[in-house]
N, C-alpha and C positions, 0 to 999 in steps of 0.2 A: 397149420394155419389153413391147410386147402381145404376149399369148400364152404370157409367161414365168409359170411357176409360183412363186406369192410366197405365204408361208405364215408368216412371222412378218417384225414390225419392231420393231426394238431403238433406243432415242436412247441418241447416244453421247456419254459424260459431255464437258462443257465446249464439245461442240458443237452451240448449238441447233439448228443446220439440216442437222444430220447425221446418220444412221440408218444402221443397219447392217441390212441385207434378205436374204431368202434369194431365190436366182432358180434354179428348177429345184433342180441338185446345187453351187451355188456361191453364198459369201458376198460381198455387193456393200456397198458405201457409196454411198449416196443422199443428195445433196446437194438440200436443196428447201426452200422457205421456207414451208410449210406452206399454201399459197395459191394457188401457180400452177398452170395443168395440166399444166405438163411441170416434172421434176424440170432443175436447173442442170447438174448431172453424174450420172454413174453409176462407179464403179472396182469392178471384181471385183478380189478380193484372193485368193480362194482357191478352188479346185473339186476337190471329192471324187468317188470311185468313179469315176473317167475310164472304167472298163472295165464300168459298168453303166448306160448313158446312161437306161434306163427310169426308173432311180432318180431320187428327189429328197427334199430336206430336207422336214420337216415341223414337229416345233413347237421351238421354240428359245428360251433366255432369257439373261441375265446373271444370275451368282450373287449374294450380296451381296459378295463383292471385286472384280466389276465383270468377271469372268471370263464368256466366253461359252460355253453349251453345246449343242447341236444334234444331232439325230438324223436320220436319212433312213428313207423305206418304199420297198417294193418296187413295182416297175412294176406298172400294173394291167392282169392278163391278159383280164378281162372285164367289163364294167359291174360296180362293184362289187366283183371279186373281186380281190384281190393277190397278188402272189408272197411266197412267206414264206420267212424267214430269209435273206434276201440283201441286207439292209442293217444300219446300224450307227450305233453313238452316239459324239459326239467331245467335245471340251473343245478351246477354242482362246484358249487364253492370248496366244500368238501367232499371230492367225489364219494367215499363212503358212505356220505349222507344226503340224498340228492333230493332236492325240492319240487313239488310237482306243482307247477303254475297253470298249465291248461288242460283237461279233460276232453273226453269226447272227440280227441283231433282224428283224421283220415290218415293224412300225408304231410306229417311236418317236413316243411322244407326250408325256404331259404329265411334268412335272419342277418339285422346288422342292427347297428344302433349308434345315436348321434353321440360325438366324443366325449359329451359331457354325462353319458349314462341315462340321461333323463329320458328318454324314450327309446324304445326298441319298436323295430319295424318287423314284421314275420308275415311268414306264407303259410298257410295250410293248403298244398295245391288243389285238392279237389273242392276247396270250396271256391276256388277261381278269385281269390281278392288278395291284396295285399292291405294288412293289419296293423294299425299301432296301438301300443301299451304306453300309458307312464309306468317308468320302472323307476323303484326305490332300492337302489343297492344296500343299504344297511338293513333294512327289514327284510330283504329278499322277497319282494312282491310285486307284482304286476296289476295294473287297475289300469280303468276309463279307457277300455279296449274300442276301438271305433275302426271303419273301413276307411282305408286312405282312395283305393279305388278297387271297383268290381270291373273284372273283364268282361261279362256277359252285356250288362249295362251299358259300357263304353265299346260294345261290337269290337271288342280284339279276341281276335281265333285263339284257339290252344287254352293254356293254361299257364301260370305264372310257378317259376321253378325257383332257381338260384339268384341271390338279392345280394347286392353291395352298395354303398355310399360314395358319394364323391366327397371333395372339400368344400364344394359350396351348399351340402346337405341333400343333395338331389339322391333319387334312388336310380340305381340300373338294375332292370328285372329282367331275366332269361324267361323267353316265352316260348315254352313247351309246347311242340306242334302248331308254331306262329311262325318259326324261322326268322326271328328277329330278337333283339334285344332293345326296349326302351328305357328311356329316363323318364323318370316321373317328379312331379312336384311333390313334395309330401305333406305340403301343407293343402294344396287345393285339389290333387290328385289329378291333374292336368299331366296329359303326354307331351312331353318338351322336344323328346328327339325319338327319331326310330332308325336303327342301324339294322339292316339285313345283311343277315348270315345264309350264307349257301349250303344249309343244313334245315330240316325240319325241324328237330327235336333240340331245341337249346336248351343245355340243363344248368349251366352257371356262367357267370361272369366276375374277374375277379381283375383289379388295376395292378399293373406289374411296369417291369421297364428299371432305366437307373432314375427316372425323374418320374416313377410312378404316373405316367400319363399315356398308359399303353392297356387296352382293355384284353385279356387274355379271354376267350371263349370255349367253353367245352360244349360237345354235342353227344348225342346217342343214335345209333342206328337199331338199337333191340326192337325185335318184333316188326321189323319193314317189310313191307311184302315186296316181291320181285319189281313190280311196278314203283313201287315208294323207293329202292335201290336204286333204280333207272333213272328216276328225276332227281334225287338228292344222293349222286356216288360219294358224297363226301360226308355223310351222316357218320358220325363215329370221330370226327377231327377236331384238335384243339386249334383254335383262329386266334390270330393278334390282330387286334386292331389299332390302328394309330391314327393321329390327327384330330383328336377329337375334340383338343382345344381346352380339355378339363384333367384335373387331376385326382387320383384317390390316396386309400392308404394303404401300408402293408398290411399283411396280415397278423394279428394278435398272437403272442404266445400263451401257453397256459399257462398257470401259477396254479399248484398242488398243493393244497393245505391236507396232505394225509394223517394228522395226528388225529 
């Protein structure tokens, strides 16, 4: 596994020691006891975009029904510069038979759903937008794509990254190169709340804690200049935010149909 690009880990329902992970452009089942230095086994079950070897998976999650969704990003052309509109976004009801929902993606990133699965919220980071799609789980089809919030049009610095939803149906988006997490009204696109984070490159936010009322926020310091590291010495830290007065949902586990 060394040297492999691993960007997400999803527990598999009913299999305490098994996880679905990304390995470059592949989905792989990891069998691991959570303590050993090495996994018991690794089983690659599907590889996408064989014709684009520089692409790789980025963000991925299981939806409330257990179906896995994940997207790719374009290869890095130069430090911090990625090929645009060469990636895609997929669902994996049967992981060996992926369904491609979006093409011409640049950097597939945050994703979350309403609990009834009727709406998917999605981020292609380099577009600088949070988008929404009507979701038909039975037909495995997305439709009626629309922009919920455009960062540039709203004067929000940086780009959107990771995404989650609270029990009131409001979105929480990590603001990469913006040093904050934003709570957004998914209907109006209004920014309802800003949570400042003492790091600039905010990458993801998820709810946790015993009552799911704490927000765990990851950050990065990749390619920070010496000046940036001095200004944001806590870049790369995971933060816990309490006292928000809202609750979220636990992460959903993957249900894999490998028949």
